[in-house]
C-alpha positions as CSV (number, residue, x, y, z in Angstrom):
1,M,-24.8,11.8,18.1
2,E,-22.9,10.5,20.9
3,Q,-21.9,12.9,23.7
4,L,-18.1,14.2,23.5
5,A,-15.7,14.5,26.5
6,I,-13.2,17.1,27.4
7,L,-10.4,16.5,30.1
8,I,-9.4,19.2,32.4
9,V,-5.7,18.9,33.5
10,D,-4.1,21.2,35.9
11,D,-2.8,20.8,39.5
12,E,-4.7,23.6,41.0
13,K,-8.3,22.4,41.9
14,A,-9.8,26.0,41.2
15,A,-8.5,26.6,37.9
16,R,-10.1,23.1,37.0
17,Y,-13.4,24.3,38.8
18,G,-13.4,27.6,36.9
19,M,-12.5,26.1,33.5
20,R,-15.7,23.3,34.5
21,K,-18.0,26.1,34.6
22,V,-17.6,27.8,31.4
23,L,-17.1,24.3,29.4
24,A,-20.4,22.8,30.9
25,Q,-22.1,25.6,29.3
26,L,-21.2,23.9,25.6
27,G,-22.8,20.2,26.8
28,P,-19.9,17.8,26.7
29,E,-19.0,15.4,29.5
30,L,-16.3,16.8,31.7
31,I,-13.5,14.7,33.5
32,E,-10.6,16.1,35.5
33,A,-6.7,15.1,36.1
34,A,-4.6,16.7,38.3
35,D,-1.2,16.0,36.6
36,G,0.3,14.7,33.2
37,R,0.5,11.0,34.8
38,E,-3.1,11.2,35.8
39,A,-4.0,12.7,32.3
40,L,-2.3,9.8,30.6
41,E,-4.4,7.0,32.8
42,T,-7.1,9.0,32.2
43,I,-7.0,9.1,28.5
44,Q,-6.1,5.6,27.8
45,R,-9.3,4.8,30.4
46,E,-12.2,7.3,29.5
47,R,-11.0,8.1,25.8
48,P,-11.6,11.9,25.9
49,D,-12.1,13.7,22.7
50,L,-10.5,16.8,23.9
51,V,-8.0,17.9,26.5
52,F,-7.2,21.3,28.3
53,M,-4.1,20.8,29.8
54,D,-1.8,23.1,31.9
55,I,1.8,23.3,31.0
56,N,3.4,23.9,34.3
57,M,2.3,21.2,36.6
58,P,4.6,18.9,39.1
59,G,5.5,15.5,38.4
60,M,5.0,15.1,34.8
61,N,4.4,18.3,33.4
62,G,2.1,19.3,30.3
63,M,4.8,19.3,27.8
64,A,6.1,15.7,28.7
65,A,2.6,14.3,28.8
66,L,1.6,15.8,25.5
67,E,4.6,13.9,24.0
68,K,3.0,10.8,25.3
69,I,-0.7,11.8,24.5
70,V,0.1,12.3,20.7
71,A,1.9,9.1,20.2
72,L,-1.0,7.5,21.2
73,D,-3.4,5.7,18.6
74,N,-6.3,8.1,17.7
75,P,-5.4,10.9,20.3
76,P,-7.3,13.3,21.3
77,L,-6.9,17.1,20.5
78,V,-5.0,19.1,23.1
79,V,-4.9,22.6,24.0
80,M,-2.6,23.7,25.9
81,V,-3.1,26.2,28.7
82,T,0.3,28.4,29.6
83,A,1.0,31.3,31.9
84,Y,1.3,34.9,30.9
85,G,4.3,35.5,28.7
86,S,5.2,31.9,28.0
87,E,3.4,31.7,24.6
88,K,6.8,30.1,23.2
89,I,6.6,27.2,24.9
90,A,2.9,27.3,23.8
91,V,4.0,27.4,20.3
92,E,6.7,25.1,20.8
93,A,3.8,22.7,21.9
94,M,1.8,23.0,18.8
95,K,5.0,22.0,16.9
96,R,4.8,19.0,18.6
97,G,1.3,18.1,18.0
98,A,-1.1,20.6,20.3
99,Y,-4.0,21.7,18.7
100,D,-3.7,25.4,20.2
101,Y,-3.1,27.0,23.3
102,L,-4.4,29.5,26.0
103,A,-2.6,32.2,27.7
104,K,-3.6,32.9,31.2
105,P,-5.1,34.7,32.4
106,Y,-7.6,34.2,29.7
107,E,-11.0,35.6,28.7
108,L,-13.9,33.3,29.4
109,D,-15.3,34.1,26.0
110,E,-11.9,33.0,24.4
111,L,-12.0,29.6,26.6
112,R,-15.3,29.1,25.2
113,M,-14.4,30.0,21.5
114,V,-11.4,27.6,21.3
115,A,-13.6,24.8,22.9
116,A,-16.7,25.2,20.5
117,H,-14.1,25.3,17.5
118,A,-12.2,22.1,18.8
119,L,-15.5,20.4,19.3
120,E,-16.7,21.8,15.9
121,K,-13.3,20.1,14.0
122,I,-13.8,16.8,16.0
123,V,-17.6,16.4,14.7
124,L,-16.4,17.1,11.2
125,Q,-13.8,15.2,11.2
126,R,-16.0,12.2,12.4
127,E,-18.9,13.0,9.9
128,N,-16.3,12.7,7.1
129,E,-14.7,9.3,8.6
130,R,-18.4,8.3,8.4
131,L,-19.1,9.4,4.9
132,R,-15.9,8.0,3.4
133,S,-16.5,4.8,5.2
134,E,-20.3,4.7,3.2
135,L,-18.7,5.8,0.1
136,L,-16.1,3.0,0.1
137,A,-18.7,0.6,1.1
138,R,-20.9,1.5,-1.8
139,D,-18.1,1.6,-4.1
140,R,-16.4,-1.8,-3.1
141,Y,-17.4,-5.3,-4.6
142,G,-15.2,-7.7,-2.5
143,E,-11.6,-6.2,-2.6
144,M,-12.5,-4.4,-5.9
145,I,-13.6,-0.4,-6.1
146,G,-15.8,0.9,-9.0
147,T,-18.8,2.7,-9.5
148,C,-18.5,3.7,-13.1
149,E,-20.7,1.8,-16.1
150,P,-18.0,-0.4,-17.1
151,M,-16.9,-1.9,-13.8
152,Q,-20.7,-2.3,-12.8
153,R,-20.7,-4.7,-15.5
154,V,-17.5,-6.6,-14.7
155,F,-19.0,-6.9,-11.2
156,E,-22.4,-8.4,-12.8
157,L,-20.4,-10.6,-14.8
158,I,-18.6,-11.8,-11.8
159,E,-22.0,-12.7,-10.1
160,K,-23.4,-14.4,-13.0
161,V,-20.3,-16.8,-13.9
162,A,-19.1,-17.3,-10.3
163,Q,-21.3,-20.1,-9.4
164,S,-20.6,-22.0,-12.6
165,D,-17.5,-23.9,-13.8
166,V,-17.0,-22.3,-17.3
167,P,-13.8,-21.0,-18.4
168,V,-13.2,-17.7,-18.0
169,L,-10.9,-15.1,-20.0
170,I,-10.2,-11.8,-18.5
171,T,-8.8,-9.0,-20.9
172,G,-7.7,-5.5,-20.6
173,E,-4.5,-3.4,-20.0
174,S,-1.6,-4.3,-17.7
175,G,-2.6,-2.9,-13.9
176,T,-6.1,-3.1,-14.5
177,G,-6.6,-5.8,-11.9
178,K,-7.2,-9.0,-13.9
179,E,-6.1,-11.4,-10.9
180,M,-8.3,-9.4,-8.8
181,V,-11.1,-10.8,-11.0
182,A,-10.3,-14.1,-11.4
183,R,-9.6,-14.0,-7.2
184,E,-13.2,-12.7,-6.7
185,I,-14.8,-15.2,-9.1
186,H,-13.3,-18.0,-7.1
187,R,-14.4,-16.3,-3.7
188,R,-17.9,-16.0,-4.8
189,G,-18.1,-19.8,-6.5
190,S,-18.6,-23.3,-5.0
191,R,-14.6,-24.0,-5.1
192,E,-13.6,-21.1,-2.6
193,R,-12.7,-23.6,0.0
194,K,-10.3,-25.0,-2.5
195,P,-6.8,-23.9,-3.7
196,F,-6.5,-20.4,-6.0
197,V,-3.4,-21.3,-7.7
198,S,-1.7,-18.4,-10.0
199,V,0.6,-18.8,-12.8
200,N,2.4,-16.1,-14.7
201,C,3.1,-17.4,-18.0
202,A,5.1,-14.7,-18.9
203,A,7.4,-14.9,-15.8
204,I,8.1,-18.6,-16.6
205,P,10.8,-19.6,-19.4
206,E,9.6,-21.5,-21.9
207,N,11.5,-24.6,-21.3
208,L,10.1,-24.8,-17.8
209,I,6.5,-24.1,-18.2
210,E,5.4,-27.4,-19.1
211,S,7.2,-28.6,-15.7
212,E,5.2,-25.8,-13.7
213,L,1.9,-27.0,-15.1
214,F,1.9,-30.7,-15.3
215,G,5.0,-31.4,-13.1
216,H,7.5,-34.2,-13.7
217,E,9.1,-37.6,-12.7
218,K,12.2,-37.5,-11.0
219,G,15.0,-38.0,-14.2
220,A,12.6,-36.2,-16.6
221,F,15.4,-33.8,-17.7
222,T,18.6,-32.7,-16.0
223,G,17.9,-31.0,-13.0
224,A,14.8,-33.3,-12.0
225,V,16.3,-34.9,-9.0
226,T,12.7,-35.4,-7.4
227,R,9.2,-36.0,-8.4
228,R,7.2,-32.7,-8.4
229,E,3.4,-32.0,-8.7
230,G,2.4,-29.3,-11.5
231,K,0.0,-26.6,-10.7
232,F,-3.1,-28.3,-12.4
233,E,-2.5,-31.0,-9.7
234,V,-2.1,-28.2,-7.0
235,A,-5.4,-26.8,-8.2
236,D,-7.3,-30.0,-8.1
237,R,-11.1,-29.5,-7.1
238,G,-10.1,-25.7,-7.2
239,T,-9.1,-22.8,-9.7
240,L,-6.1,-22.3,-11.9
241,F,-5.8,-18.8,-13.1
242,L,-3.3,-18.6,-15.9
243,D,-2.1,-15.1,-16.4
244,E,-0.4,-13.7,-19.6
245,I,-1.5,-16.9,-21.1
246,G,-0.9,-14.9,-24.7
247,D,2.9,-15.4,-23.6
248,M,2.4,-19.3,-23.8
249,A,4.1,-21.2,-26.5
250,P,2.2,-23.0,-29.0
251,G,3.1,-26.6,-27.6
252,T,2.0,-25.9,-24.4
253,Q,-1.3,-24.6,-25.5
254,A,-1.9,-27.8,-27.2
255,K,-1.4,-29.8,-24.0
256,V,-3.7,-27.0,-21.8
257,L,-6.3,-27.9,-24.4
258,R,-6.1,-31.0,-24.2
259,I,-6.5,-30.9,-20.2
260,L,-9.9,-28.8,-20.8
261,E,-11.1,-31.5,-23.0
262,E,-10.1,-34.3,-20.9
263,Q,-9.4,-33.0,-17.5
264,R,-6.6,-35.5,-17.7
265,F,-2.5,-35.0,-18.4
266,E,0.7,-36.9,-17.6
267,R,3.5,-35.3,-15.7
268,L,6.7,-34.7,-17.7
269,G,8.5,-38.3,-18.1
270,G,5.8,-40.2,-16.5
271,T,3.1,-42.5,-17.7
272,E,0.4,-42.3,-15.1
273,T,-2.5,-40.5,-16.5
274,I,-3.5,-37.9,-13.6
275,C,-6.9,-36.7,-13.5
276,V,-7.9,-33.4,-12.3
277,D,-11.2,-31.4,-11.7
278,V,-10.2,-27.6,-12.4
279,R,-11.5,-24.4,-13.2
280,L,-9.6,-22.5,-15.6
281,I,-9.6,-18.6,-15.7
282,S,-7.3,-16.9,-18.0
283,A,-5.8,-13.6,-18.5
284,T,-4.0,-11.5,-21.0
285,N,-3.3,-7.8,-22.2
286,Q,-2.6,-9.0,-25.8
287,D,-4.7,-9.2,-28.9
288,L,-5.4,-13.0,-29.1
289,E,-7.3,-12.6,-32.6
290,Q,-4.5,-11.1,-33.9
291,K,-1.9,-13.6,-32.5
292,I,-4.3,-16.3,-33.8
293,K,-3.8,-14.5,-37.6
294,N,-0.1,-14.5,-36.8
295,G,-0.1,-18.1,-36.1
296,T,1.2,-17.6,-32.7
297,F,-2.0,-18.7,-30.7
298,R,-4.4,-21.5,-31.4
299,E,-7.3,-20.7,-32.4
300,E,-9.5,-23.6,-30.7
301,L,-7.9,-22.9,-27.2
302,Y,-8.7,-19.5,-27.7
303,Y,-12.6,-20.3,-27.8
304,R,-11.9,-22.8,-24.9
305,L,-10.8,-20.0,-22.9
306,K,-13.4,-17.7,-24.0
307,V,-16.7,-19.2,-23.1
308,V,-17.2,-15.8,-20.9
309,D,-15.0,-12.8,-21.8
310,I,-14.7,-10.1,-19.0
311,N,-12.9,-7.1,-20.4
312,L,-11.6,-4.6,-17.7
313,P,-11.7,-1.0,-18.7
314,P,-8.3,1.2,-18.3
315,L,-8.1,4.0,-15.5
316,R,-8.1,6.8,-17.6
317,L,-12.2,5.9,-18.7
318,R,-13.0,5.3,-14.8
319,S,-13.2,8.9,-13.8
320,E,-15.9,8.2,-11.2
321,D,-13.7,6.1,-9.6
322,M,-11.0,7.9,-8.9
323,V,-12.1,9.4,-5.4
324,P,-13.1,6.2,-3.9
325,L,-9.6,4.4,-5.5
326,V,-7.7,7.4,-4.0
327,Q,-9.0,7.5,-1.0
328,A,-8.9,3.7,-0.4
329,F,-5.5,3.7,-1.1
330,V,-4.6,6.7,1.1
331,Q,-6.5,5.2,4.4
332,E,-4.6,2.0,3.3
333,F,-0.9,3.4,3.1
334,G,-1.7,5.7,5.8
335,A,-2.3,2.9,8.3
336,K,0.3,0.7,7.0
337,H,2.9,2.9,7.5
338,R,1.4,5.2,10.2
339,R,1.5,8.7,8.2
340,P,-0.7,11.5,8.7
341,M,-2.3,11.7,5.2
342,T,-5.8,11.5,5.5
343,D,-7.7,13.2,2.4
344,I,-7.5,14.6,-1.2
345,A,-7.5,18.6,-2.4
346,P,-9.8,19.0,-5.2
347,E,-7.3,20.4,-7.4
348,T,-5.2,17.0,-6.8
349,L,-8.0,15.4,-7.8
350,K,-8.0,17.0,-11.5
351,V,-4.6,16.1,-11.9
352,L,-5.3,12.9,-11.0
353,I,-7.9,12.6,-13.5
354,E,-6.3,14.3,-16.2
355,Y,-3.3,11.9,-16.1
356,P,-3.5,9.3,-18.7
357,W,-2.5,6.3,-15.9
358,P,-0.7,3.9,-18.8
359,G,0.1,1.6,-15.8
360,N,-3.6,2.0,-14.8
361,V,-4.8,1.3,-11.1
362,R,-1.3,-0.5,-10.4
363,Q,0.4,2.6,-11.0
364,L,-2.2,4.6,-9.3
365,R,-1.5,2.6,-6.0
366,N,2.3,2.9,-6.2
367,V,2.0,6.5,-6.9
368,I,-0.4,7.1,-3.6
369,E,2.0,4.6,-1.5
370,K,5.1,6.8,-2.5
371,C,3.2,10.0,-1.7
372,V,2.1,9.0,1.5
373,V,5.3,7.5,2.6
374,L,7.0,10.7,1.6
375,T,4.9,13.8,2.7
376,D,4.0,14.7,6.1
377,S,0.7,16.8,5.1
378,P,-2.8,15.1,5.8
379,V,-4.0,16.5,2.7
380,L,-2.3,15.3,-0.8
381,M,-1.8,18.0,-2.9
382,P,-0.7,18.2,-6.2
383,E,2.9,19.4,-5.4
384,H,3.3,15.9,-3.7
385,L,2.5,13.9,-6.9
386,P,5.6,12.7,-8.7
387,A,6.8,14.6,-11.8
388,E,5.4,12.3,-14.4
389,V,1.9,12.7,-13.1
390,K,2.2,16.5,-13.0
391,G,3.6,16.9,-16.3
392,P,1.7,17.8,-19.8
393,H,-0.9,15.1,-20.5
394,I,-4.6,14.7,-21.8
395,G,-6.9,17.4,-21.1
396,P,-6.9,21.4,-21.4
397,A,-5.2,23.5,-18.8
398,K,-8.3,25.5,-17.7
399,P,-9.7,25.0,-14.3
400,W,-12.8,23.3,-13.5
401,T,-15.9,24.9,-12.7
402,Y,-18.9,23.8,-10.7
403,E,-22.1,25.2,-9.6
404,P,-21.9,27.5,-6.5
405,G,-22.8,25.4,-3.5
406,A,-23.1,21.9,-4.9
407,S,-22.7,19.0,-2.7
408,F,-19.1,17.2,-3.0
409,A,-20.7,14.3,-5.0
410,E,-22.8,16.9,-7.5
411,A,-19.2,18.7,-8.0
412,K,-17.3,15.4,-8.8
413,K,-20.2,14.4,-11.1
414,Q,-19.7,17.6,-12.9
415,M,-16.2,17.3,-13.3
416,V,-16.2,13.9,-14.5
417,Q,-18.7,15.0,-17.2
418,E,-16.8,17.9,-18.2
419,F,-13.6,15.9,-18.5
420,E,-15.4,12.7,-20.5
421,T,-17.2,15.5,-22.9
422,E,-13.5,16.8,-23.7
423,L,-11.8,13.7,-24.1
424,I,-14.4,12.2,-26.0
425,T,-15.5,15.0,-28.3
426,S,-11.6,15.7,-28.9
427,K,-11.3,11.8,-30.3
428,L,-14.2,12.0,-32.6
429,A,-13.0,14.9,-33.8
430,E,-9.7,13.2,-34.6
431,N,-12.0,10.3,-36.3
432,R,-14.4,12.8,-37.9
433,G,-17.3,11.6,-36.1
434,N,-16.8,8.0,-36.8
435,V,-18.2,6.2,-33.7
436,S,-16.1,2.8,-34.5
437,R,-12.7,4.4,-35.3
438,T,-13.5,6.8,-31.8
439,A,-14.6,3.7,-29.7
440,A,-11.2,2.1,-30.8
441,A,-9.3,5.0,-30.0
442,L,-10.5,5.1,-26.7
443,K,-10.6,1.4,-26.2
444,L,-13.8,1.1,-25.4
445,L,-16.7,-0.9,-27.0
446,R,-18.6,0.6,-29.7
447,Q,-22.0,0.0,-27.7
448,S,-20.6,1.5,-24.6
449,L,-19.4,4.3,-26.5
450,Q,-22.9,5.2,-27.9
451,Q,-24.0,4.6,-24.2
452,K,-21.9,7.3,-23.0
453,L,-22.5,9.7,-26.2
454,R,-26.4,9.5,-25.2
455,E,-25.7,10.3,-21.5
456,L,-23.4,13.4,-22.4
457,G,-25.9,14.7,-25.2
458,I,-23.2,14.5,-28.0
459,N,-24.1,13.9,-31.5
460,A,-21.4,12.4,-33.6
461,D,-22.8,13.4,-36.9
462,E,-21.8,17.2,-35.8
463,F,-17.8,15.9,-36.5
464,R,-18.3,14.4,-39.7
465,R,-18.6,17.8,-41.2
């Protein structure tokens, strides 16, 4: 472990010498400064971990220096040293960001104890940051995060299809991250240096979607004052991502099918045949097979789009991923908005896992950003969460338990297993042990539910009685 450094700031040389003799016993590197201004320069140059600073100094005093120190990026911990009877000033310094204070004349053991506790806190913070970084590195796949079995299967599919040009259909509820999957496929494929063009089919009016996709010639329709390239042209030799393709009108579906078959088309109002080389990735949160039965989606197009199908699980079935997701969002938004939040309380994790998250990862991301912006605490507590997340939801209200002395990873695993067992057994009971109906209720593949039943040691036959 790297050696820690302490900066001693006092205008009296004898005071610095006395403090130095005691602190040297703890083993850190020791640096000195004679006033607040010199202390600031030393901090920016030497980056000490801990500062002992006298309040009463000529020139820039300790309070003025403290205000500037805490405004720095990654400031050191600061212990203020004050004359006897000035404790009120020291308490005010702590309100402004000081870690602790000492009142002169102090006992040598008191100085040693305050310094030892501060150095221990610094070591623990660095170890936590290192562990969080390692955890996020293990959990990440590109820009995506996931350790649960369904997400690991998604990552495996991305890896397999990325180097090919086969069409991919990404399915899943709204907010599960379908565009992120599409971008990751593009980024890992041979077209990564070519355009990635995204079109939300649900956001474009039906009378404009064909112009958006295929382009138009000047005068093709009222308002077409110039020629315009469509998204298929823009995405030539790259990837075109058609999001919410289930909302595409049947007439447009026929033209997309033709492009997939022939790799050529004409702009609206034009006669020139345009050849393109486009990899098509599409996504939907709708049941396209039901839409085929209803006559609102072309069966031929469905099978051309679904050469490979990647299904994203809803967040409520990704309990194992809640910790790395929340940690990633807390770090992202803490840095973005310069807020102090850095950690999550275990009881907050329980609430987050039990909430069903109808908006999935997108909703979780928005909730965490709101909490980070509106909260001054360094730890995310249940009371910081929005009312709808703290309200009644799936899962019993009893507290979770785990083995005394368990590590964080072991405790998390036990808590997740308990949650999964309660959720799955309740659904099995509702469906009288019918695995197919239970899988449908949980929006899982039947094989995935069977695998989970084996992992948790649940016998579905017991629920058929």
